[in-house]
C-alpha positions in Angstrom: -12.9 12.7 4.8 -13.9 9.0 4.5 -11.9 6.3 2.8 -12.9 2.7 1.9 -9.6 0.7 2.0 -9.3 -2.7 0.4 -6.3 -5.0 0.8 -4.3 -7.5 2.8 -4.2 -7.7 6.6 -1.3 -9.7 7.8 1.4 -10.3 10.4 5.0 -9.4 9.5 7.8 -11.6 10.9 10.9 -9.3 10.8 14.4 -10.7 11.1 17.2 -8.1 11.1 20.3 -9.6 9.4 23.6 -8.3 8.0 22.8 -9.5 4.5 20.4 -11.7 2.6 21.6 -15.4 3.0 22.7 -17.5 0.1 20.8 -20.7 -0.7 21.6 -23.3 2.0 23.2 -20.7 4.3 22.2 -20.0 7.9 22.7 -16.5 9.3 22.2 -15.2 12.8 19.5 -12.5 13.3 20.4 -9.4 15.3 16.8 -9.0 16.3 13.4 -10.6 15.5 10.0 -9.1 15.8 6.3 -9.8 15.1 4.3 -6.7 13.9 1.0 -6.0 12.2 1.3 -5.5 8.5 -0.4 -6.0 5.1 -1.0 -3.3 2.6 -4.6 -2.9 3.4 -4.1 -2.8 7.2 -1.1 -0.4 6.8 -3.0 2.0 4.4 -6.0 2.0 6.7 -3.9 2.7 9.8 -2.0 5.6 8.1 -5.2 7.2 6.8 -6.9 7.0 10.2 -3.8 8.4 11.9 -4.1 11.4 9.5 -7.6 12.0 10.9 -9.9 10.4 8.4 -12.8 8.0 8.9 -11.6 4.7 7.4 -13.5 1.5 6.5 -11.2 -1.5 6.0 -12.3 -4.5 3.9 -10.0 -7.5 4.5 -10.1 -11.0 5.7 -8.3 -12.7 8.6 -8.3 -16.1 10.2 -9.7 -17.1 13.5 -6.3 -17.5 15.1 -3.9 -15.7 17.4 -2.3 -13.9 14.5 -5.5 -12.1 13.8 -5.4 -10.2 17.0 -1.8 -9.0 16.3 -2.6 -8.2 12.6 -5.5 -6.0 13.7 -3.9 -4.4 16.8 -2.8 -1.2 15.2 -5.9 -0.5 13.1 -8.0 -1.0 16.2 -5.8 1.3 18.2 -6.3 4.2 15.7 -10.0 3.7 15.3 -10.4 2.1 11.9 -14.0 0.9 11.2 -13.9 -2.9 10.9 -17.5 -3.6 10.0 -16.4 -4.9 6.5 -13.7 -7.2 7.9 -14.3 -10.9 7.3 -13.2 -13.9 9.4 -12.1 -17.1 7.8 -13.0 -20.3 9.8 -10.6 -22.5 7.8 -7.5 -20.4 6.8 -4.9 -18.7 8.9 -4.3 -15.0 8.9 -1.8 -14.0 6.2 1.8 -13.6 7.2 5.0 -12.2 5.6 8.6 -13.1 6.5 10.8 -10.0 6.1 14.6 -10.0 6.1 15.8 -6.5 6.9 19.4 -5.5 6.2 21.3 -2.5 7.5 20.0 0.7 5.9 16.4 -0.5 6.0 16.2 -2.5 2.7 14.5 -5.8 2.8 13.5 -9.1 1.1 10.2 -10.8 1.7 8.5 -14.2 1.6 4.7 -14.2 1.9 1.9 -16.6 2.5 -1.5 -15.6 1.2 -3.6 -17.1 4.0 -7.1 -15.7 4.5 -6.5 -12.5 2.5 -7.0 -14.0 -0.9 -10.4 -15.4 0.1 -12.3 -12.2 0.7 -15.8 -13.3 0.0 -17.3 -11.2 -2.9 -20.8 -12.2 -2.1 -20.6 -10.1 1.1 -19.7 -6.9 -0.9 -22.6 -4.5 -1.4 -22.1 -1.4 -3.7 -23.9 0.7 -1.0 -20.8 0.2 1.2 -19.2 3.0 -0.8 -22.0 5.4 -0.1 -20.3 6.2 3.2 -16.9 6.9 1.5 -15.3 9.8 -0.4 -12.6 7.7 -2.1 -11.5 4.1 -2.6 -7.9 3.1 -1.8 -7.0 -0.3 -3.2 -4.0 -2.5 -2.9 -3.4 -4.4 -6.1 -2.6 -7.5 -4.0 -6.4 -7.9 -3.8 -6.4 -8.4 -7.6 -3.8 -11.2 -7.6 -6.2 -14.1 -7.5 -8.8 -16.0 -5.5 -12.2 -14.7 -4.5 -10.6 -11.4 -3.4 -10.1 -10.5 -7.1 -13.9 -10.6 -7.7 -14.5 -8.6 -4.5 -12.0 -6.0 -5.7 -13.4 -5.9 -9.2 -16.9 -5.3 -7.8 -15.6 -2.5 -5.5 -13.8 -0.8 -8.4 -16.9 -1.0 -10.6 -19.1 0.5 -7.8 -16.6 3.3 -7.3 -16.4 4.1 -11.1 -20.2 4.3 -11.2 -20.2 6.8 -8.4 -17.4 8.7 -10.1 -15.5 8.3 -6.9 -11.7 9.0 -6.7 -9.7 5.7 -6.8 -6.1 5.4 -5.6 -4.6 2.1 -6.6 -1.2 1.0 -5.3 0.5 -1.8 -7.2 2.9 -3.7 -4.9 5.9 -5.7 -6.2 4.4 -9.1 -5.4 1.2 -8.3 -7.2 3.0 -7.2 -10.3 5.2 -10.3 -10.3 2.2 -12.6 -10.1 -0.5 -10.8 -12.1 1.6 -8.6 -14.4 -0.3 -6.7 -17.1 -3.5 -8.4 -16.1 -3.7 -5.8 -13.3 -4.1 -3.0 -15.9 -7.4 -4.6 -17.2 -8.9 -4.1 -13.7 -7.4 -0.7 -13.0 -8.4 1.2 -16.1 -10.1 4.5 -15.1 -8.5 4.8 -11.7 -7.8 8.4 -10.6 -4.2 7.6 -9.6 -2.0 4.6 -10.1 0.9 4.5 -7.6 4.0 2.3 -7.8 7.7 2.2 -7.3 10.3 2.1 -10.1 10.8 -1.7 -9.9 7.1 -2.2 -10.3 6.8 0.2 -13.2 9.6 -1.5 -15.2 8.3 -5.0 -14.4 4.8 -4.1 -15.3 5.6 -2.5 -18.6 8.7 -4.4 -19.6 10.3 -1.1 -20.4 14.1 -0.5 -20.2 13.8 2.9 -18.5 11.4 5.0 -16.4 10.6 7.3 -19.2 9.7 4.5 -21.5 7.6 2.8 -18.8 5.7 6.0 -18.3 5.1 6.3 -22.0 3.8 2.8 -22.2 1.3 3.4 -19.4 0.2 6.6 -21.1 -0.6 4.6 -24.2 -2.6 2.2 -22.0 -4.7 5.2 -20.8 -3.1 5.8 -17.4 -2.6 9.6 -17.3 -2.1 10.2 -13.6 0.8 8.3 -12.0 2.9 8.6 -8.8 6.1 6.7 -9.0 8.3 6.2 -5.9 12.0 6.3 -6.9 13.7 5.7 -3.6 16.5 8.1 -2.7 15.5 10.3 -5.7 12.1 11.0 -4.3 9.1 10.5 -6.5 7.8 11.3 -10.0 4.4 12.8 -10.6 2.9 12.2 -14.0 -0.2 14.1 -15.3 -1.6 15.0 -18.7 0.4 18.2 -18.4 3.7 16.6 -18.0 6.1 14.9 -15.5 8.0 16.3 -12.5 10.6 14.8 -10.2 9.8 15.7 -6.6 12.9 15.7 -4.3 13.0 13.4 -1.3 12.7 14.7 2.2 15.9 14.0 4.2 15.3 12.0 7.3 17.9 10.4 9.5 17.8 7.1 11.4 16.2 5.0 8.6 15.8 1.5 10.1 13.1 -0.3 8.1 11.5 0.6 4.8 8.7 -2.0 5.0 6.0 0.6 5.5 7.4 3.5 3.5 5.4 2.8 0.3 2.0 2.5 2.1 2.7 5.6 4.1 3.5 7.4 0.8 0.2 6.3 -0.8 -1.9 7.2 2.2 -0.4 10.7 2.5 -0.7 11.2 -1.3 -4.4 10.2 -1.2 -4.9 12.4 1.8 -3.3 15.4 0.2 -5.1 15.1 -3.2 -8.5 14.8 -1.4 -7.5 17.8 0.7 -7.2 19.9 -2.5 -3.4 19.9 -2.9 -1.8 20.0 -6.3 -0.2 16.7 -7.4 3.4 18.0 -6.9 2.6 19.2 -3.4 0.9 15.9 -2.6 4.0 14.1 -3.7 6.1 16.3 -1.5 4.0 15.4 1.5 4.0 11.8 0.5 7.8 11.8 0.3 8.0 13.0 3.8 5.5 10.4 5.0 7.4 7.6 3.4 10.7 8.7 4.9 9.2 9.1 8.4 7.6 5.7 8.2 11.0 4.2 7.6 12.2 5.4 10.9 10.0 3.0 12.7 10.0 -0.8 12.9 7.4 -2.7 10.9 4.9 -1.6 8.4 2.8 0.3 11.0 5.5 1.1 13.5 5.6 4.8 12.6 2.2 6.2 11.8 2.0 9.7 10.2 0.0 12.5 11.8 -1.1 15.8 10.4 1.4 17.7 12.4 4.2 15.6 10.7 3.0 16.8 7.3 2.9 20.4 8.4 6.7 20.2 8.5 6.8 19.8 4.7 4.0 22.3 4.1 5.5 25.0 6.3 
């Protein structure tokens, strides 16, 4: 299958600390790493690792960070013909503080990613794809919002499956404005924090109800240690997590979940089975360092299928 992926391409600066420091406090880091990241790059790398042809639309600077940001997607054969280079801005980067158990806090700089030039998008780009996978960070602002809106419109006209992943930062900045752009997507994916922040609801069930009213009938909600919730017009179902030991960094878990879910749906799996495979993918991704440190392969998913 062929996927057109749209989203950020960045470098992640990971610092492993015992806890998140207080304002004005300095803490030693047990380890520090630089890794390729960004939702767009991570989604593309995971889908390519699962055996698909992947076209990545993103924007990087003309700087040393660009080579690192693109190292993993190049390694797995992602098609970069739609990648743009920015002569003025640096490649996007994210500072990530990782605490024991894999949880993290992040500080991001938008860099080149928000300046994806919409004049370079052509609807025919999607003629070579079977589905669009979009990170909502592309809709936060700047020229990339227009690029993403045009890609969404082109996909809708082709009646192409669209998988849209929210992202905590995107929800925090753009809020309900995101929903205006995402109406009609095939699947809206998010975690529980994003659901509650987006809807202003006091509970998951109320948040789901409010999104249903907004017209979003197909949802996949990542609920951490509880697994994930699949919402369809027929009802809602909690899908148990897949137990995996040695969790070290959850940075890439959400993107691995989304990639595996999109893979499974397009492969003909029922939504609950797709969520089961996605739970496994997210858990496995958290056993590697960095957003793209542990890429998921088809043989990994066979563990859950079998």
